[in-house]
All heavy atoms as an XYZ file, in Angstrom:
996
protein
N      50.286    108.606    110.781
C      50.673    109.290    112.000
C      52.013    108.706    112.460
O      52.294    107.527    112.360
C      49.589    109.030    113.046
C      49.895    109.634    114.407
S      48.370    109.667    115.346
C      48.790    110.923    116.475
N      52.849    109.590    113.006
C      54.162    109.191    113.418
C      54.098    108.303    114.650
O      53.295    108.498    115.552
C      55.001    110.430    113.714
N      54.979    107.253    114.693
C      54.990    106.276    115.745
C      56.057    106.616    116.786
O      57.183    106.934    116.416
C      55.285    104.889    115.134
C      55.261    103.761    116.078
C      53.891    103.622    116.787
O      52.887    103.368    116.065
O      53.818    103.782    117.996
N      55.676    106.482    118.032
C      56.619    106.727    119.162
C      57.013    105.428    119.832
O      58.062    105.373    120.427
C      55.954    107.661    120.219
C      56.087    109.149    120.001
C      55.123    109.897    120.897
C      57.497    109.574    120.290
N      56.142    104.448    119.845
C      56.343    103.217    120.594
C      57.455    102.355    119.999
O      57.357    101.953    118.807
C      55.037    102.438    120.655
C      55.173    101.148    121.464
O      55.213    101.229    122.699
O      55.271    100.059    120.833
N      58.470    102.052    120.807
C      59.617    101.309    120.239
C      59.249     99.935    119.739
O      59.708     99.526    118.656
C      60.723    101.196    121.326
C      61.979    100.438    120.893
C      62.613    101.093    119.645
C      62.963    100.351    122.058
N      58.406     99.230    120.445
C      58.007     97.875    119.997
C      57.345     97.931    118.638
O      57.632     97.122    117.755
C      57.072     97.195    121.028
N      56.447     98.895    118.453
C      55.783     99.044    117.131
C      56.721     99.531    116.050
O      56.634     99.133    114.899
C      54.561     99.949    117.245
C      53.396     99.253    118.020
C      52.091     99.996    117.844
N      52.049    101.324    118.403
C      51.599    101.591    119.627
N      51.179    100.628    120.433
N      51.600    102.852    120.064
N      57.658    100.407    116.441
C      58.680    100.849    115.491
C      59.490     99.695    114.969
O      59.744     99.562    113.760
C      59.593    101.908    116.122
C      58.975    103.285    116.290
C      59.861    104.134    117.229
C      58.802    103.983    114.965
N      59.974     98.870    115.876
C      60.815     97.724    115.470
C      60.020     96.706    114.632
O      60.514     96.213    113.632
C      61.428     97.065    116.706
C      62.472     97.892    117.423
C      62.835     97.265    118.769
C      63.733     98.121    116.594
N      58.789     96.433    115.067
C      57.936     95.433    114.327
C      57.556     95.971    112.939
O      57.384     95.182    112.019
C      56.701     95.138    115.129
N      57.504     97.288    112.791
C      57.077     97.866    111.521
C      58.148     98.530    110.727
O      57.865     99.302    109.800
N      59.432     98.283    111.051
C      60.547     98.985    110.385
C      60.499     98.966    108.864
O      60.700     99.975    108.232
C      61.916     98.428    110.825
C      62.355     98.812    112.146
S      64.097     98.465    112.468
C      64.347     96.841    111.843
N      60.252     97.825    108.294
C      60.207     97.630    106.838
C      61.448     98.275    106.172
O      61.312     99.243    105.356
C      58.930     98.187    106.238
C      57.668     97.467    106.606
C      57.666     95.995    106.155
O      58.207     95.719    105.022
O      57.155     95.148    106.862
N      62.620     97.744    106.459
C      63.837     98.358    105.830
C      63.837     98.071    104.328
O      63.466     97.034    103.874
C      64.995     97.589    106.506
C      64.381     96.304    107.012
C      62.968     96.621    107.304
N      64.223     99.118    103.578
C      64.279     98.988    102.134
C      65.653     99.494    101.669
O      66.080    100.631    101.998
C      63.221     99.840    101.475
C      63.260     99.674     99.924
C      62.357    100.637     99.220
N      62.956    101.986     99.372
C      62.263    103.119     99.277
N      60.974    103.104     99.100
N      62.841    104.292     99.459
N      66.368     98.658    100.922
C      67.686     99.016    100.367
C      67.386     99.738     99.076
O      66.813     99.179     98.133
C      68.527     97.781    100.147
C      69.897     97.942     99.533
C      70.800     98.791    100.403
C      70.541     96.577     99.285
N      67.787    101.000     99.016
C      67.610    101.771     97.771
C      68.537    101.215     96.683
O      69.603    100.688     96.988
C      67.922    103.257     98.042
C      66.846    103.874     98.938
O      65.779    104.244     98.472
N      67.119    103.957    100.214
N      68.134    101.340     95.446
C      68.865    100.720     94.342
C      70.212    101.347     94.049
O      71.088    100.693     93.520
C      68.002    100.805     93.070
C      66.814     99.921     93.110
O      66.828     98.888     93.838
O      65.812    100.231     92.426
N      70.388    102.603     94.385
C      71.602    103.267     94.012
C      72.530    103.579     95.152
O      72.079    103.699     96.336
C      71.277    104.545     93.272
C      70.488    105.521     94.131
C      69.878    106.628     93.281
O      70.585    107.195     92.469
O      68.702    106.933     93.510
N      73.803    103.683     94.885
C      74.769    104.075     95.873
C      74.750    105.576     96.061
O      74.312    106.316     95.134
C      76.182    103.637     95.432
N      75.209    106.022     97.221
C      75.349    107.465     97.472
C      76.768    107.693     97.967
O      77.474    106.769     98.388
C      74.363    107.950     98.508
C      72.915    107.770     97.997
C      74.505    107.327     99.875
N      77.192    108.948     97.927
C      78.533    109.317     98.431
C      78.426    110.501     99.351
O      77.559    111.377     99.214
C      79.510    109.651     97.259
C      79.815    108.402     96.450
C      78.970    110.746     96.373
N      79.296    110.482    100.392
C      79.430    111.609    101.272
C      80.665    112.374    100.806
O      81.727    111.758    100.587
C      79.664    111.132    102.700
C      78.437    110.594    103.395
C      77.818    109.449    102.935
C      77.920    111.219    104.508
C      76.697    108.918    103.613
C      76.838    110.711    105.165
C      76.190    109.561    104.724
N      80.509    113.679    100.627
C      81.666    114.506    100.251
C      81.701    115.743    101.153
O      80.717    116.152    101.736
C      81.561    114.981     98.770
C      81.561    113.795     97.831
C      80.315    115.806     98.522
N      82.879    116.294    101.279
C      83.091    117.531    102.056
C      83.212    118.649    101.057
O      84.025    118.640    100.155
C      84.394    117.414    102.876
C      84.630    118.562    103.795
C      83.761    118.533    105.012
O      83.667    117.522    105.668
N      83.077    119.637    105.310
N      82.396    119.681    101.222
C      82.417    120.853    100.373
C      83.556    121.785    100.815
O      83.813    121.923    102.017
C      81.095    121.624    100.489
C      79.889    120.865     99.997
S      79.920    120.458     98.219
C      79.984    122.109     97.547
N      84.238    122.410     99.882
C      85.226    123.414    100.230
C      84.536    124.579    100.955
O      83.354    124.864    100.736
C      85.744    123.903     98.867
C      85.408    122.832     97.910
C      84.161    122.227     98.426
N      85.263    125.229    101.864
C      84.732    126.354    102.604
C      84.156    127.402    101.646
O      84.711    127.674    100.585
C      85.817    127.041    103.468
C      86.138    126.295    104.714
C      85.102    126.434    105.795
O      84.105    127.143    105.677
N      85.299    125.733    106.885
N      82.981    127.940    102.002
C      82.387    129.022    101.220
C      81.561    128.593    100.034
O      81.009    129.431     99.340
N      81.488    127.283     99.740
C      80.708    126.771     98.614
C      79.361    126.253     99.102
O      79.306    125.489    100.058
C      81.473    125.666     97.847
C      82.842    126.123     97.393
C      80.627    125.129     96.714
C      82.799    127.187     96.303
N      78.289    126.673     98.439
C      76.945    126.225     98.795
C      76.772    124.745     98.479
O      77.275    124.288     97.451
C      75.928    127.061     97.980
O      74.659    126.488     98.071
N      76.031    124.002     99.318
C      75.863    122.580     99.030
C      75.030    122.277     97.803
O      75.020    121.168     97.339
C      75.176    122.064    100.320
C      74.510    123.230    100.919
C      75.387    124.417    100.576
N      74.330    123.236     97.253
C      73.559    122.967     96.040
C      74.270    123.466     94.799
O      73.758    123.366     93.677
C      72.179    123.647     96.116
O      72.340    125.046     96.325
C      71.360    123.058     97.253
N      75.486    123.986     94.952
C      76.215    124.535     93.822
C      76.501    123.464     92.790
O      77.195    122.475     93.031
C      77.528    125.172     94.302
C      78.357    125.774     93.213
C      78.048    126.981     92.685
C      79.416    125.086     92.683
C      78.782    127.556     91.650
C      80.192    125.627     91.643
C      79.870    126.854     91.158
N      75.945    123.644     91.592
C      76.302    122.760     90.473
C      75.549    121.462     90.374
O      75.809    120.657     89.483
N      74.584    121.194     91.256
C      73.820    119.917     91.204
C      72.379    120.190     90.900
O      71.800    121.158     91.330
C      73.920    119.129     92.491
C      75.279    118.683     92.820
C      76.080    117.887     92.101
C      76.049    119.044     93.984
N      77.267    117.674     92.733
C      77.279    118.371     93.873
C      75.780    119.817     95.127
C      78.269    118.464     94.834
C      76.775    119.898     96.066
C      78.001    119.248     95.917
N      71.786    119.224     90.186
C      70.346    119.221     90.064
C      69.753    118.778     91.393
O      70.410    118.005     92.111
C      69.901    118.287     88.955
C      70.443    118.696     87.591
N      69.949    119.782     86.908
C      71.412    118.166     86.837
C      70.605    119.905     85.791
N      71.514    118.920     85.685
N      68.574    119.191     91.690
C      67.943    118.851     93.006
C      67.890    117.341     93.214
O      68.002    116.889     94.357
C      66.542    119.442     93.093
C      66.555    120.905     93.321
O      67.624    121.463     93.730
O      65.526    121.550     93.108
N      67.738    116.553     92.180
C      67.620    115.092     92.394
C      68.975    114.436     92.736
O      69.026    113.321     93.178
C      66.993    114.402     91.192
C      67.792    114.534     89.914
O      68.683    115.415     89.841
O      67.526    113.791     88.973
N      70.071    115.137     92.570
C      71.387    114.592     92.947
C      71.687    114.747     94.427
O      72.415    113.990     95.020
C      72.493    115.259     92.115
N      71.097    115.750     95.032
C      71.349    116.087     96.449
C      70.423    115.286     97.343
O      69.236    115.439     97.297
C      71.201    117.588     96.655
C      71.442    118.109     98.082
C      72.916    117.863     98.477
C      71.103    119.588     98.170
N      71.041    114.451     98.222
C      70.227    113.636     99.146
C      70.087    114.331    100.487
O      69.049    114.360    101.131
C      70.890    112.250     99.345
C      71.052    111.518     98.007
C      70.098    111.411    100.376
C      69.791    111.235     97.287
N      71.198    114.938    100.965
C      71.170    115.600    102.267
C      72.443    116.444    102.443
O      73.438    116.255    101.731
N      72.422    117.287    103.441
C      73.562    118.138    103.744
C      73.537    118.520    105.229
O      72.464    118.674    105.801
C      73.567    119.373    102.864
N      74.686    118.672    105.762
C      74.828    119.106    107.171
C      75.992    120.080    107.292
O      77.074    119.783    106.797
C      75.034    117.917    108.113
C      74.791    118.260    109.552
C      73.527    118.206    110.086
C      75.856    118.724    110.342
C      73.309    118.552    111.402
C      75.636    119.064    111.663
C      74.382    118.978    112.190
N      75.723    121.197    107.933
C      76.747    122.214    108.064
C      77.495    122.081    109.378
O      76.868    122.068    110.437
C      76.100    123.625    107.994
C      77.110    124.728    107.959
C      76.384    126.048    107.834
N      77.402    127.091    107.754
C      77.071    128.341    107.480
N      75.829    128.671    107.212
N      78.012    129.248    107.450
N      78.795    121.974    109.299
C      79.644    121.929    110.498
C      80.586    123.146    110.441
O      80.644    123.820    109.443
C      80.501    120.664    110.474
C      79.629    119.388    110.505
C      80.477    118.129    110.402
O      80.996    117.868    109.305
O      80.584    117.448    111.434
N      81.309    123.370    111.529
C      82.243    124.485    111.549
C      83.265    124.416    110.444
O      83.694    125.438    109.917
C      82.945    124.546    112.925
N      83.610    123.176    110.058
C      84.632    123.000    109.025
C      84.101    123.107    107.604
O      84.836    123.059    106.624
C      85.308    121.641    109.205
C      86.033    121.442    110.512
C      85.119    121.034    111.658
O      83.891    120.879    111.435
O      85.592    120.931    112.777
N      82.788    123.188    107.429
C      82.183    123.237    106.112
C      80.997    122.278    106.013
O      80.600    121.646    106.979
N      80.475    122.158    104.802
C      79.306    121.299    104.565
C      79.737    119.869    104.242
O      80.646    119.669    103.449
C      78.534    121.828    103.366
C      77.725    123.093    103.621
C      78.166    124.362    103.462
C      76.414    123.134    104.127
N      77.165    125.231    103.818
C      76.054    124.502    104.207
C      75.453    122.178    104.488
C      74.820    124.959    104.648
C      74.236    122.610    104.923
C      73.923    123.970    105.003
N      79.058    118.908    104.850
C      79.156    117.504    104.426
C      77.900    117.277    103.625
O      76.769    117.569    104.074
C      79.234    116.543    105.623
O      80.417    116.840    106.335
C      79.259    115.117    105.139
N      78.039    116.740    102.418
C      76.900    116.593    101.515
C      76.793    115.110    101.086
O      77.789    114.444    100.892
C      77.120    117.478    100.268
C      75.942    117.356     99.319
C      77.335    118.940    100.674
N      75.552    114.623    101.062
C      75.245    113.294    100.572
C      74.671    113.439     99.175
O      73.639    114.117     98.996
C      74.268    112.568    101.524
C      74.765    112.592    102.951
C      74.074    111.130    101.036
C      73.704    112.153    103.964
N      75.318    112.768     98.239
C      74.890    112.893     96.820
C      74.686    111.496     96.208
O      75.264    110.533     96.680
C      75.992    113.567     95.990
C      76.383    114.991     96.391
C      77.657    115.384     95.672
C      75.248    115.953     96.075
N      73.926    111.495     95.169
C      73.819    110.257     94.369
C      75.230    109.982     93.788
O      75.937    110.913     93.379
C      72.812    110.368     93.258
C      71.424    110.543     93.809
C      70.362    110.524     92.721
N      69.073    110.957     93.225
C      68.272    110.270     94.028
N      68.634    109.082     94.441
N      67.137    110.776     94.444
N      75.651    108.726     93.828
C      77.007    108.343     93.334
C      77.176    108.836     91.891
O      76.274    108.655     91.065
C      77.121    106.834     93.417
C      78.531    106.365     93.197
O      79.467    107.143     93.286
O      78.724    105.154     92.935
N      78.255    109.474     91.648
C      78.563    109.992     90.352
C      78.337    111.470     90.200
O      78.807    112.117     89.267
N      77.577    112.071     91.148
C      77.280    113.526     91.086
C      78.360    114.371     91.752
O      78.299    115.581     91.669
C      75.929    113.815     91.717
N      79.340    113.733     92.347
C      80.355    114.465     93.096
C      81.383    115.183     92.258
O      82.130    116.061     92.763
C      81.110    113.511     94.086
C      81.979    112.488     93.416
C      81.255    111.243     92.978
O      80.052    111.163     93.027
O      81.971    110.312     92.520
N      81.465    114.862     90.976
C      82.414    115.525     90.109
C      83.848    115.342     90.615
O      84.258    114.206     90.862
N      84.572    116.428     90.818
C      85.962    116.311     91.235
C      86.136    116.329     92.758
O      87.237    116.267     93.252
C      86.773    117.469     90.616
O      86.294    118.708     91.088
N      85.004    116.428     93.491
C      85.113    116.454     94.938
C      85.538    115.101     95.451
O      85.052    114.046     94.985
C      83.758    116.815     95.594
C      83.315    118.253     95.348
C      81.896    118.393     95.847
C      84.221    119.223     96.021
N      86.463    115.048     96.444
C      86.875    113.730     96.973
C      85.745    113.073     97.774
O      85.062    113.766     98.549
C      88.059    114.094     97.859
C      87.926    115.522     98.178
C      87.167    116.146     97.057
N      85.604    111.795     97.604
C      84.573    111.016     98.283
C      85.087    110.610     99.674
O      86.150    110.009     99.767
C      84.167    109.801     97.471
C      83.244    108.893     98.252
C      83.517    110.252     96.158
N      84.356    110.952    100.731
C      84.673    110.531    102.073
C      84.194    109.139    102.353
O      84.838    108.366    103.081
C      84.026    111.468    103.113
C      84.400    112.970    103.059
C      83.518    113.766    104.016
C      85.861    113.145    103.374
N      83.042    108.761    101.756
C      82.416    107.518    102.068
C      81.424    107.164    100.976
O      80.587    107.987    100.604
C      81.697    107.646    103.426
C      81.016    106.436    103.977
C      81.738    105.309    104.318
C      79.644    106.444    104.228
C      81.115    104.149    104.858
C      79.025    105.334    104.761
C      79.752    104.195    105.089
N      81.529    105.978    100.426
C      80.590    105.440     99.432
C      79.633    104.503    100.167
O      80.107    103.584    100.836
C      81.289    104.743     98.298
C      80.346    104.343     97.173
C      81.125    103.898     95.906
N      80.234    103.652     94.808
C      79.791    102.444     94.484
N      80.202    101.379     95.104
N      78.988    102.296     93.448
N      78.351    104.715    100.051
C      77.434    104.028    100.925
C      76.267    103.398    100.195
O      75.841    103.861     99.111
C      76.887    104.999    101.978
N      75.733    102.334    100.814
C      74.430    101.802    100.490
C      73.426    102.578    101.382
O      73.770    102.946    102.530
C      74.361    100.326    100.749
N      72.271    102.861    100.843
C      71.282    103.671    101.555
C      70.042    102.829    101.843
O      69.370    102.306    100.951
C      70.926    104.854    100.673
C      69.816    105.756    101.074
C      69.191    105.867    102.294
C      69.168    106.675    100.205
N      68.225    106.822    102.245
C      68.178    107.361    100.982
C      69.333    107.071     98.868
C      67.370    108.358    100.470
C      68.537    108.055     98.360
C      67.559    108.686     99.163
N      69.764    102.663    103.134
C      68.607    101.879    103.599
C      67.617    102.851    104.256
O      67.974    103.624    105.131
C      69.017    100.783    104.568
C      69.977     99.793    103.869
C      67.746    100.065    105.126
C      70.604     98.766    104.840
N      66.337    102.733    103.824
C      65.299    103.571    104.410
C      64.397    102.674    105.233
O      64.009    101.618    104.792
C      64.474    104.260    103.299
O      65.315    105.096    102.548
C      63.340    105.081    103.909
N      64.134    103.079    106.486
C      63.104    102.379    107.283
C      61.773    102.994    106.955
O      61.564    104.239    107.151
C      63.413    102.545    108.759
C      64.765    102.026    109.232
C      64.911    102.143    110.769
C      65.031    100.593    108.806
N      60.867    102.236    106.406
C      59.615    102.764    105.899
C      58.609    103.125    106.997
O      57.647    103.845    106.746
C      58.979    101.816    104.896
C      59.825    101.567    103.626
C      59.121    100.615    102.698
C      60.187    102.882    102.942
N      58.843    102.657    108.226
C      57.966    103.061    109.308
C      58.059    104.589    109.509
O      59.127    105.163    109.367
C      58.343    102.303    110.618
C      59.703    102.719    111.176
C      57.276    102.470    111.702
N      56.932    105.194    109.795
C      56.910    106.633    110.030
C      57.233    106.916    111.485
O      56.350    106.924    112.335
C      55.513    107.213    109.666
C      55.449    108.696    109.756
N      54.275    109.375    109.491
C      56.360    109.649    110.068
C      54.488    110.663    109.672
N      55.747    110.850    109.999
N      58.512    107.085    111.731
C      58.989    107.268    113.090
C      58.860    108.719    113.536
O      59.144    109.644    112.800
C      60.441    106.815    113.219
O      61.257    107.484    112.310
N      58.379    108.886    114.783
C      58.309    110.219    115.366
C      59.730    110.646    115.704
O      60.535    109.843    116.206
C      57.431    110.177    116.641
C      57.102    111.560    117.124
O      58.030    112.264    117.601
O      55.915    111.899    117.118
N      60.074    111.892    115.461
C      61.451    112.343    115.754
C      61.745    112.355    117.213
O      62.924    112.414    117.627
C      61.662    113.699    115.127
C      61.648    113.608    113.579
S      62.184    115.071    112.743
C      63.981    114.851    112.812
N      60.751    112.235    118.094
C      60.969    112.168    119.543
C      60.989    110.734    120.057
O      61.147    110.510    121.261
C      59.895    112.954    120.272
N      60.881    109.737    119.164
C      60.936    108.326    119.576
C      62.260    107.979    120.199
O      63.291    108.472    119.746
C      60.614    107.430    118.414
N      62.218    107.159    121.235
C      63.432    106.757    121.909
C      63.746    105.281    121.705
O      62.887    104.440    121.848
C      63.272    107.009    123.452
C      64.461    106.501    124.243
C      63.008    108.484    123.732
N      64.987    104.991    121.298
C      65.486    103.625    121.241
C      65.626    102.986    119.896
O      66.353    101.975    119.782
N      65.005    103.540    118.873
C      65.072    102.955    117.562
C      66.490    102.931    117.010
O      67.027    101.932    116.605
C      64.106    103.596    116.577
C      64.164    103.074    115.137
C      63.738    101.630    115.105
C      63.242    103.921    114.248
N      67.145    104.063    117.042
C      68.494    104.167    116.524
C      69.427    103.202    117.289
O      70.257    102.495    116.702
C      69.006    105.618    116.593
O      68.121    106.429    115.861
C      70.411    105.718    116.014
N      69.282    103.206    118.616
C      70.115    102.306    119.416
C      69.916    100.842    119.056
O      70.860    100.068    118.964
C      69.849    102.548    120.911
N      68.682    100.495    118.832
C      68.354     99.086    118.528
C      68.948     98.661    117.187
O      69.578     97.601    117.075
C      66.841     98.875    118.517
N      68.787     99.471    116.147
C      69.311     99.016    114.863
C      70.811     99.147    114.822
O      71.488     98.376    114.176
C      68.601     99.588    113.660
C      68.694    101.075    113.377
C      69.875    101.673    113.068
C      67.547    101.863    113.480
C      69.969    103.020    112.779
C      67.611    103.233    113.190
C      68.828    103.789    112.855
N      71.369    100.149    115.524
C      72.835    100.286    115.552
C      73.461     99.105    116.261
O      74.480     98.574    115.881
C      73.227    101.589    116.260
N      72.823     98.616    117.328
C      73.332     97.423    118.003
C      73.248     96.186    117.122
O      74.184     95.404    117.058
C      72.523     97.199    119.291
C      73.010     96.006    120.080
C      72.241     95.762    121.391
O      71.375     96.583    121.741
O      72.518     94.761    122.022
N      72.144     96.029    116.400
C      72.000     94.873    115.517
C      73.055     94.909    114.405
O      73.660     93.873    114.051
C      70.575     94.838    114.910
N      73.283     96.076    113.842
C      74.307     96.223    112.770
C      75.682     96.026    113.376
O      76.554     95.372    112.762
C      74.167     97.541    112.086
C      72.908     97.739    111.264
C      72.789     99.166    110.766
C      72.845     96.783    110.107
N      75.966     96.603    114.522
C      77.277     96.465    115.192
C      77.573     95.017    115.492
O      78.745     94.587    115.376
N      76.585     94.229    115.866
C      76.806     92.809    116.108
C      77.296     92.052    114.870
O      77.937     91.012    114.974
C      75.509     92.132    116.651
N      76.985     92.622    113.690
C      77.425     92.029    112.428
C      78.688     92.684    111.920
O      79.144     92.399    110.793
C      76.311     92.167    111.380
C      75.038     91.464    111.744
C      75.244     89.964    111.862
O      75.922     89.337    111.040
N      74.686     89.363    112.894
N      79.272     93.601    112.688
C      80.472     94.293    112.277
C      80.216     95.355    111.240
O      81.121     95.690    110.468
N      79.015     95.893    111.221
C      78.641     96.911    110.229
C      78.472     98.257    110.911
O      77.612     98.377    111.810
C      77.328     96.503    109.495
C      77.508     95.141    108.798
C      76.942     97.580    108.510
C      76.200     94.561    108.280
N      79.240     99.253    110.500
C      79.034    100.579    111.017
C      77.920    101.277    110.244
O      77.641    100.888    109.106
C      80.311    101.411    110.965
O      80.515    101.855    109.628
N      77.279    102.240    110.908
C      76.187    102.950    110.179
C      76.242    104.425    110.489
O      76.733    104.854    111.545
C      74.825    102.365    110.574
S      74.350    102.542    112.294
N      75.812    105.194    109.549
C      75.599    106.628    109.675
C      74.100    106.828    109.440
O      73.505    106.264    108.535
C      76.397    107.378    108.618
C      77.865    107.205    108.842
O      78.477    107.909    109.626
N      78.500    106.244    108.163
N      73.510    107.657    110.290
C      72.059    107.757    110.338
C      71.613    109.191    110.094
O      72.201    110.153    110.629
C      71.497    107.301    111.703
C      69.986    107.347    111.741
C      72.015    105.873    112.003
N      70.557    109.345    109.320
C      69.894    110.647    109.163
C      68.430    110.397    109.495
O      67.766    109.542    108.900
C      70.030    111.188    107.725
C      69.188    112.444    107.558
C      71.493    111.447    107.396
N      67.909    111.138    110.457
C      66.508    111.101    110.795
C      65.840    112.280    110.097
O      66.247    113.403    110.278
C      66.290    111.187    112.299
N      64.837    111.977    109.290
C      64.141    113.033    108.563
C      62.692    113.064    109.090
O      62.343    112.364    110.043
C      64.176    112.768    107.065
N      61.870    113.871    108.511
C      60.533    114.091    108.997
C      59.629    112.876    109.021
O      58.725    112.780    109.856
N      59.831    111.913    108.143
C      59.001    110.723    108.084
C      59.739    109.423    108.364
O      59.145    108.501    108.887
C      58.327    110.641    106.698
C      57.336    111.725    106.461
N      56.042    111.637    106.873
C      57.469    112.903    105.851
C      55.401    112.740    106.531
N      56.264    113.523    105.907
N      61.023    109.350    107.977
C      61.710    108.093    108.052
C      63.132    108.257    108.556
O      63.700    109.376    108.487
C      61.770    107.401    106.662
C      60.403    107.267    106.016
N      59.516    106.309    106.429
C      59.849    107.938    104.995
C      58.425    106.417    105.687
N      58.564    107.401    104.805
N      63.724    107.137    109.003
C      65.116    107.109    109.320
C      65.823    106.508    108.126
O      65.355    105.548    107.500
C      65.354    106.250    110.589
C      64.832    106.893    111.825
O      65.566    107.700    112.407
O      63.666    106.626    112.212
N      67.002    107.081    107.825
C      67.800    106.645    106.700
C      69.144    106.200    107.225
O      69.803    106.914    107.980
C      67.945    107.793    105.695
C      66.604    108.305    105.238
N      65.940    107.748    104.178
C      65.835    109.271    105.701
C      64.772    108.362    104.022
N      64.702    109.296    104.979
N      69.533    104.993    106.868
C      70.767    104.369    107.366
C      71.739    104.219    106.210
O      71.382    103.677    105.141
C      70.466    103.019    107.990
C      69.373    103.126    109.081
C      71.734    102.376    108.545
C      68.810    101.823    109.538
N      72.964    104.694    106.396
C      73.998    104.595    105.378
C      75.104    103.707    105.914
O      75.630    103.948    106.987
C      74.530    106.016    105.058
C      73.464    106.941    104.540
C      72.745    107.747    105.411
C      73.155    106.956    103.197
C      71.747    108.599    104.930
C      72.156    107.824    102.703
C      71.443    108.629    103.587
N      75.351    102.634    105.158
C      76.424    101.707    105.525
C      77.398    101.582    104.366
O      77.076    101.992    103.262
C      75.808    100.302    105.855
C      74.813    100.338    106.983
C      75.160     99.665    104.627
N      78.599    101.091    104.644
C      79.533    100.888    103.536
C      78.861    100.155    102.402
O      78.092     99.227    102.616
C      80.761    100.133    104.024
N      79.102    100.605    101.177
C      78.381    100.107    100.031
C      78.390     98.571     99.997
O      77.372     97.917     99.703
C      78.922    100.688     98.726
C      78.110    100.282     97.546
N      78.478     99.294     96.709
C      76.927    100.801     97.107
C      77.552     99.141     95.786
N      76.598    100.033     95.994
N      79.509     97.944    100.240
C      79.627     96.488    100.144
C      78.878     95.766    101.267
O      78.691     94.564    101.172
C      81.077     96.078    100.169
C      81.816     96.485     98.888
O      81.163     96.802     97.871
O      83.063     96.505     98.903
N      78.445     96.492    102.311
C      77.702     95.912    103.398
C      76.187     96.040    103.268
O      75.465     95.622    104.157
C      78.157     96.537    104.737
C      79.530     96.144    105.163
O      80.002     95.064    104.755
O      80.169     96.925    105.896
N      75.724     96.580    102.176
C      74.302     96.865    102.015
C      73.394     95.660    102.216
O      72.429     95.702    102.986
N      73.683     94.577    101.523
C      72.845     93.381    101.573
C      72.888     92.757    102.987
O      71.834     92.367    103.533
C      73.260     92.354    100.531
N      74.070     92.711    103.604
C      74.184     92.142    104.955
C      73.467     93.025    105.955
O      72.789     92.557    106.875
C      75.654     92.017    105.398
C      76.390     90.862    104.771
C      77.749     90.593    105.396
N      78.527     91.751    105.793
C      78.869     91.966    107.080
N      78.530     91.224    108.069
N      79.626     93.066    107.344
N      73.528     94.341    105.792
C      72.847     95.252    106.686
C      71.335     95.069    106.558
O      70.609     95.056    107.577
C      73.266     96.693    106.414
N      70.864     94.970    105.332
C      69.414     94.760    105.122
C      68.946     93.467    105.819
O      67.914     93.488    106.482
C      69.115     94.738    103.609
C      67.639     94.581    103.259
C      66.798     95.790    103.754
C      67.479     94.389    101.757
N      69.733     92.402    105.662
C      69.348     91.136    106.291
C      69.337     91.284    107.813
O      68.417     90.747    108.473
C      70.361     90.043    105.870
N      70.324     91.979    108.414
C      70.355     92.164    109.856
C      69.133     92.974    110.305
O      68.546     92.644    111.374
C      71.630     92.857    110.249
N      68.768     93.988    109.560
C      67.594     94.817    109.937
C      66.306     94.025    109.795
O      65.422     94.153    110.654
C      67.556     96.084    109.074
C      68.722     97.046    109.347
C      68.753     98.149    108.295
C      68.649     97.658    110.735
N      66.195     93.204    108.751
C      64.992     92.372    108.601
C      64.894     91.372    109.750
O      63.804     91.114    110.272
C      65.005     91.685    107.245
C      64.658     92.642    106.106
C      64.578     91.895    104.793
C      64.122     92.854    103.684
N      64.012     92.166    102.402
N      66.037     90.809    110.165
C      66.023     89.870    111.296
C      65.574     90.601    112.579
O      64.823     90.016    113.357
C      67.456     89.259    111.497
O      67.735     88.424    110.420
N      66.046     91.827    112.781
C      65.621     92.593    113.925
C      64.124     92.819    113.911
O      63.420     92.679    114.916
C      66.365     93.905    113.955
C      66.023     94.871    115.108
C      66.341     94.266    116.454
C      66.747     96.209    114.915
N      63.598     93.138    112.736
C      62.170     93.373    112.627
C      61.358     92.111    112.919
O      60.408     92.117    113.681
C      61.829     93.865    111.208
C      60.337     94.116    111.026
C      59.934     94.568    109.643
O      60.807     94.669    108.753
N      58.690     94.823    109.444
N      61.814     90.966    112.377
C      61.124     89.723    112.579
C      61.138     89.357    114.030
O      60.139     88.839    114.570
C      61.759     88.600    111.686
C      61.418     88.869    110.222
C      61.312     87.215    112.116
C      62.212     88.026    109.203
N      62.222     89.586    114.707
C      62.349     89.237    116.153
C      61.371     90.031    116.969
O      61.067     89.631    118.109
C      63.780     89.499    116.601
N      60.899     91.171    116.496
C      59.979     92.034    117.236
C      58.560     91.997    116.678
O      57.733     92.767    117.138
C      60.515     93.444    117.284
C      61.729     93.554    118.154
N      62.996     93.325    117.736
C      61.837     93.844    119.502
C      63.835     93.454    118.740
N      63.167     93.764    119.805
N      58.321     91.177    115.672
C      56.976     91.138    115.077
C      55.997     90.372    115.972
O      56.357     89.591    116.805
C      57.051     90.447    113.696
């Protein structure tokens, strides 16, 4: 069942650093975000007025320019999409370490993308946040 309570969300975050890097790319206007990729290469996509921003497994971008190469951290707690404060709490913890983050909230989990070289430090900061609220 999805969790709404911030204290329980923080105590149960269980951040996991995924093994592989991902890349954010900007699709040219008029090109579908699934064009040319196997389903397992596509992590996520968001449509803006300027075109699609796509998150792919590193190496699947082909000739598309990479906007951002990231480490991908998943919070294993099943967060309710209406929960208040979780994103603010982990963004503050990461910001205190000088780590910027990009966040995608999906149906079951929150996914945090940080600069690839900051992955281990971000994971440590998130685990410290969880321990502080356990």
